[in-house]
Phi, psi and omega in degrees: 000128184272138177256114181256096181261058175277137178253148177254136176264128176250127183254130176248128181252115181299136175088357180261134180271159179289164181295340186247020180295330179300324178298315181299313180300311180298314182299313182300309182292324174291330175290319174297320178299319179295313179297313179301321183295322182295322190261345184285126178280159178272133175240109179066031179083003181238126178228136179304147172267090181302324182302311181297318181300318182288318180286335174294318177303308182301319180291320179294319180292315190260344179047062183283167173295166179296327178295317180285329174299314179299321179293324176297318181296323182292316179301314179300314179302317180293321177295331180285333185308311183288340183252005182293142177262012184265158176288342184221076186293341183285351174295342177296327181297337176262320186291318180298312178301323176300312179298322179291320177297317179299317179298315181298318180298320177292320178299326182268355182292153179266356179296135176284128181236082179228158173238096194070238177258007182271122178286118176249015179302319179299321179292315179300313181299316184292317181299306186288329174295313178301312180298314178298313181291315179298322179291320178299312183298308182290337175290313177299314177302318180301315185282319178297321181262357182056051183284146179293153182300321177300321176297315181299312184285318189258351179239307188284316179299318176296326175296318181301315182287332175292314177298318179299321178294321177291317176298325177301316180293313186297311185297318180297315186289327183269350185294314187292320173295322175297321177297317177302314180294315181300317182274356180292142180255145185274019184259022179275000000 
């Protein structure tokens, strides 16, 4: 009987992240978004869209390709379906990939987005992604439910911009702690 004692050498390079760290970060933030979406009450018909805020933070941190960003959006949309307060929750499957791709375009843009020395890219990304996602969603909703134009213009569009304002604040406030966690090294 032959004994084959070959050993495998594993090399660890300090300071290098795994190839799939982006999945872990995205999963964690989407899970937080799902939980917050479940427990957040509606105030005057307006609830922050925690899922958009969280995937914007993830996308700004990891800067995925547009295809991966769209995939993040599809997953976010699917996670929103069971907890949606909408009459047509499946619209999230179209709206969230749109928002995620817009966020990825902003993440990859070379425009300087600062206010003094303060990075406001997360706020800009969350606002524009929420508007893109929200407008996509309410447009689908308008046609699926045959909503009157006045409801679309005077009720739904203001809600989209209100949620975008809330998401802008949430993403900006949560970005820096998330960035510290993302950049933390495990050698302490």
